[in-house]
C-alpha positions in Angstrom: 28.4 -1.5 12.3 30.7 -3.8 10.4 28.7 -6.6 8.6 30.1 -9.7 7.1 28.0 -11.7 4.5 28.2 -15.3 4.4 27.7 -17.0 1.0 27.1 -20.6 0.1 29.1 -22.3 -2.8 26.8 -21.0 -5.5 27.4 -17.4 -4.2 24.0 -17.0 -2.7 24.1 -14.9 0.7 22.9 -17.2 3.5 23.9 -15.4 6.6 25.2 -12.2 8.0 27.7 -11.9 10.9 28.3 -8.8 13.2 30.8 -8.3 15.9 30.1 -9.3 19.4 30.4 -5.5 20.4 27.7 -4.6 17.9 25.5 -7.5 19.2 25.8 -6.2 22.7 24.7 -2.8 21.6 21.8 -4.3 19.8 20.8 -6.4 22.9 21.2 -3.2 25.2 18.8 -1.1 22.8 16.4 -4.2 22.2 16.6 -6.5 25.3 14.0 -8.9 23.8 15.8 -9.6 20.4 16.5 -13.0 21.5 12.9 -13.8 21.8 11.8 -12.6 18.4 11.4 -16.1 17.1 8.6 -16.9 19.7 5.0 -17.0 19.1 3.1 -13.9 18.3 0.9 -12.4 20.9 -2.7 -12.5 20.3 -2.9 -8.7 19.8 -0.5 -8.8 17.1 -2.3 -11.7 15.2 -5.5 -9.5 15.4 -3.7 -6.4 14.1 -2.4 -8.6 11.3 -5.7 -10.0 10.5 -7.3 -6.5 10.5 -4.7 -5.2 8.1 -5.0 -8.1 5.8 -8.9 -7.5 5.7 -8.3 -3.9 4.8 -6.0 -4.8 2.0 -8.6 -7.5 0.9 -11.2 -4.7 0.8 -9.1 -2.3 -1.1 -6.1 -4.0 -2.8 -5.1 -0.8 -4.5 -3.8 0.5 -1.1 -1.0 -2.0 -1.4 2.1 -0.8 -3.3 5.6 -2.2 -3.7 8.2 -1.1 -1.2 10.4 0.3 -4.0 7.5 3.0 -4.6 7.8 3.8 -1.0 11.7 4.3 -1.2 11.4 6.2 -4.4 8.9 8.7 -2.6 11.1 9.0 0.5 14.1 9.9 -1.7 12.2 12.7 -3.7 11.4 14.1 -0.1 15.2 14.9 0.6 
C-alpha cells in the first residue's frame, strides 16, 4: 500500500492519503469502516469499563506499548 503523509506549514503530519484502489480493498475487507466514528455499542462501553476497572485495581498490569513491541521483536 502506498501512503502519502500530509504535513502542515510547521512540518507536523496532519493526514494520510491512500490510493482509491487501496481504499476499495480496505472497504471490501472491512465493510463498516465508514461507520467507525459512530457511537460505541453498549457492549463495547461495558468492556472498556471492565478493563479500566481492572487497571485501577492493579495498575502494574499496564505497560508502555514500546515494551510489547520489544518483547515481540525478541520472539523472532
